[in-house]
N, C-alpha and C positions, 0 to 999 in steps of 0.2 A: 317497332320499326326494324327493318333489315338493312344491312349495309354491305357494300363491297368496295374494294379499293379502286380508285381511278387510275393510279399509277403504283408501281412497287414502293415508292418512297413518300408520296403525299397524296391527299385528296380522297374523299369518300363519296360514293353515290348512295343515297338514302331512298329506300323503297317503303311501300305500304304506309305512307304518311300523307295526310291532306294538310297542306300548309295553311289554308284558310281557316282551319280549326285549331291551330296551335295556339296555346295560351302560355303565359308566364309560369303558371302553376302546373302545367301538364308536360307536354313534350319539349318545351323550350330548354329546360336545364340540360337535357341530353344533347340537343342540337348545339348548344353553346359549348358543351364539353368536347364534342366532336370537332367543332370549329377551332378551338384552342389547340387541340392535339393534331389535327390533320390539315388545317389551313384552308382547304377548299372543299365545298359541299355542293353536290348536284342533286336536284329533285326534278324528276321528269313528269310529264302528263298532268301538270297542275292547272286547275281552273281557279285563277285568283284575280280579282278585280283590283282597281287602283286603291280603294279604301283598305282592302285586306292586305295589299302590298305594303301600304303605309303602316298599318298596325303591326305587321310582322317586323318591319324595319325598326320600329320604335322599341321592340323588345331588346334589340342590341344596344340602343342608346339614342342620343339626340340626332335628329335628321339634319343633314347638311343642307343649307339653303343659300346658294351663291347669289341669289337675286333679291335677298331681303331688303337691301338698300335701294332697289329700283322699284319695288312694288308700291302701287298706289294704295291709299287707305281703303280698306274694305276688300282688297284683292287677297285671295288665299293662295297658299302654296300649291303648285302643280308639279306632279311627278315629272322629272326631266325625261326626255326621249332621245335615244341615240337613233337618229332617223334621217333619211333623205327625202321625207315626204312632207310637203306643206299642208297647212290646215285644209286647203281646198282639194287635197288629194293629188296635186301635181308633183312631179319629181324635181328636186333641186338639181341644177346644173352641176356637172363635175368640177367646173372651174369657179363655182360660187365660193365666197368666203366661208360659208357654213360647211361645205364639203371639204375645203382645205383644213378646217378645224377638226373635222372627223378624221382626216388623213393624218393629222398630227398625233392622233391616238394610235397610229400604227407603230409608233416608237414604244419601246419598253418603258413602263412607268408604274408608279404607284399613285393613286389619286390624291390630289389636294395637298401634296407635300409643300406647296407654296402658300398654304393658308395657316393661320395661327393654330387651328385644330385640324390636323390632317385626317383623312378617312381611316376608320377602323375596318369597314367593309363596304363593298358595293354589291347590291342585290339586283341582279339583272334578270329580266323576264322577257322571253322571246314572244313578241306579238305578231310579227310579220317577217318571214324569212325569204331568202332568195334561193334560186335554183342551184347556186354554187357559191363558194367563197364565203366571206363574212365570219370566219371562225374567230373565236376569242381564245387567245393562247395565254397560259399561265405558267410562270416559272418560279419555283420555290427558292427563295434566297436563304431559307433556313437550311435546306438540304445542301445547296451549293456552298454555303459558308462553312458547313461542317467538314467538307472535304477540300476546301480551297488550299492550294499550296501555301506553305508557311510564309514565303517571301512576299507573295501578293497580299496575304492576310495582314501581315505586319505593316504593309505600306498604308493601310487605312485604319487599322484598329486604333482606338483612342482619339481619332480625329473627328472634327465636325465637318459637315457638308452644307453648303449654301444652296438654296433652291429658289427659283424664280419662274413664274408661269410663262412669261414672254420668251424665256430662253428656249423652251421646247418648241414654241410656235415659230420662232425665227428660223429654226432648222428646216421648216417647210416653206415659209415665205416671209421675208423681212417685213413686208407690208402688213401681213396678218398680225405679226408681233406688235405692231403699233396701235392696234385697236385698244380702246380704253378698258375693255373687259379683261384684258390680260395684265392690267396694271393696278388692280384694286387693292392688292395686298403688298406690303413691303416684303423684301426678301426674308426667307425663313432659314434658321440655322439649327440643324438637328445633329445629334450624334449619329455616327455612321453605323452603329450596331444597336438594334432594338432587342432588348431582353424581355421575353414574354413574362409578365408578372405572375402568371398562373403556374407555369411549368419550368421557368428558368431557361427555356430554349432561346438561343441567340439567332438573329437573322440580320443580314446586311440590309441597311435601309438606304435605298438609292432610287433614282428615277431619271427620266429624260429631262426633268426640270432642274436637275443638279448641275451646277456650273463651276463651283469652286470648292476645293478641299483645303482645310486649314493646313498651313505649312508648305503649300506648293504654289507655284506661279499659276497663272491662268492657263498657260499652255500645258504645263505639267498636269494640272487638274483635269483638263479635257482628255488627255491621253489616259490617265489613271481611271477616270470614270468610265470611259469607253472600254478599257480592258476589264474592269470589274463587271460591267453589264454583259460583255461578251462571254466572260467565264460563266456567269450565273444563268445564261440563257442557252447554254448548249442543249442539244436535243434531249439528252437523258435527264435533264432537269425540267422539262417542259411537258405540259398537258395541253393538247389542242382540242377545243370543243367545237363540234359541228352542230349548229343550232337546229332544233325542231320547235315548232310552236308549242308553248306550254312548259318549256324548260325553264327552270329557275336555277341560276348559278350564282354562288356567292363565295367570297374568299377574304382571307385576312391580309389587309393591305400592309400590315407591319412585317409580313414575312413572304409576300408574293408580289412579283412583278407581273404585269399583263400588257397585252397589246391586241388591237383589232387587226383583222386581215382584210384585204380588198375584196370587193364583190362587184358584180355587174351593175354599174351605177344607174343604168336605165331601169333596173328592177327596184321596186319599193322594199324597204327594210326598216323595221322598227323594233327596238328593244326599249322596255321601260327600265329606268335606272334610278335606284335610290342609294345614295351614299349616307352612311352613318358616321358621325364624327367620333374621334377618340376622346376619352375622358381620362381623368387621373387614375381611375380604376384600371384602365388599359395600358398604363405606363407612360402617359403623355408627359408628365412633369419630369420623369426620369430621362426622357430623351431630349428635352428642350435645352438649348444653349442660348446664351445672350445674343441679342440682335443689335 
């Protein structure tokens, strides 16, 4: 395989590789090495169906399933879609709760920090793209942490941060935050810095779901979290991806924040999304604090 940087500081685009043919014994060890080292990987012009998408995700670890408690006996896992298209092909209204939920993802976040096992990676595949907009933006909290001013760095180092799913949804619409789907999991308490167990690199671990920092009041926490995210998402820490059908983009949730961008809501858009959960091998127990 051939590679080239996505940005001067993080991310790699990988060429001459067919993801549907990757196995644990062949190309995957090198993919995983690049993932640990560069945090973001892009593969273009891929023809990969849902079963192949699932098998590739399983190479990274256990597949996250947020609906396991809702599934009827005999029902199988279905790959989630980031989409404004109903099953009948119609477009979901811009003011619909589902669209508001999508818009909540326009906030900078890491996936599933509100769950007992947060995401290691999200593997997104473009199935249907719009004429404009809809970018996915990625910000390296490993790079930004390495150059963060000492005063700001010391304000968060060694502290825990509390995360709640409904917190990020309330920023979009208080009524959205009341839905039961945003209250399935109790608040999670994580260390503010995630040290990669493979290479020892540190990254700030934060998200739009974060609402309280140990040792600070709620108001102080809100200001500090905003300041930290603002610093980490300055343009020189960000890669903005303009989607083409067949693009496969994945990133290390332990060291990268991401957000979606608006698109013309009358146009259909669909990305297939598989999240893989962190395990002890990925440093999960080292980051966990008591709840």
